[in-house]
C-alpha positions, 0 to 999 in steps of 0.5 A: 167669861174669858177671865173666869175661865183663865182663872179657873185653869190657873187655880187647877194647875196650881192644885195639880202641881201641889198634889204632884210634888211630894212634901220636902223633908222637914230638916233641922239644920241646927241639929247635931250629934257628937260621937265620943268613940270616934270624936266626930260630929254629924249635923244638919242634912247629914244627920237627918239622912243618917237617922232616917236610914238606920243610924249606926246600924246602917252607916256606923259611926262617923270617922271624919269631919265634913270635907270638900272634895271636887266641889261637894261636901262629904263625910265618911262613916264606917260603912259608907260616905255621905255626899251633899249634892246641891244641884239635886232636887231638895229631896235628893241632896244627900246621897250615899257615895258609890264607893263600891264603884270607886273601888272598882268592884263591878263585875261583868253582867250576867250573860243572857242565858243566866238572866232569871225569868219574870216567873222566878220570884226568888231572884230579883234582877236589875237590868241597869247593872245586869245582876241579881239579889236573892235570899237573905241579901234581898231581905236585908236590902229591902228592909234597910233602905233599898237602892237609896242606901245601897245602890244597885248590885254590881256583882253576883254573890261570890266567896271571899275568904270562904264567906259569901259576899256581894257587892253593891254600888254603895256597900259590900254585904257579908252573909253571916247565918251563924249570927243574930244578924244574918247580913253584915256590912263591910266597913267600906267607908273606912276601907276607902278613907284609909286608901286615900290617906295611905295614897297621900302619905306616900306621895 
């Protein structure tokens, strides 16, 4: 009787574990795609993430090969940097680098008196960074990968050379109401990579 009960408990534990663990992404590690315009290739896990989160529209084209930096494999794209973190769960091995943070674009959080109430459905507040997203920026954020792609907001919208702009941990948004695409992304990957190359060339 004890053995039957023990076996029943073990089987149920296995079933619960299987139900609680989401299926890992099915990745073709041998897959690759070459981009003639920039001369670089994206492959394996990076290619899977690239295609899953909007491809060229979201990340732009690759502007570097894979490189090893501080023990992590990275690859630069026009609109961001992909990073491989083998220490993470398999579902989160590939992340978008927080280049907005690296470029020191974080602004002070909203003072308590400016934090929107829960009844304010137009502004979406993120207590982790103390900033909000609203309007077309919110719509674009939601439709193109959310925090996985862009991280959290690290500023409120502000004017930059006359254009409404907002910074995120992994991106910078520009509001372009006159265009078909009302939100455009800065080439933040190119900005950071060129800064690194210029720094090293000046040493």
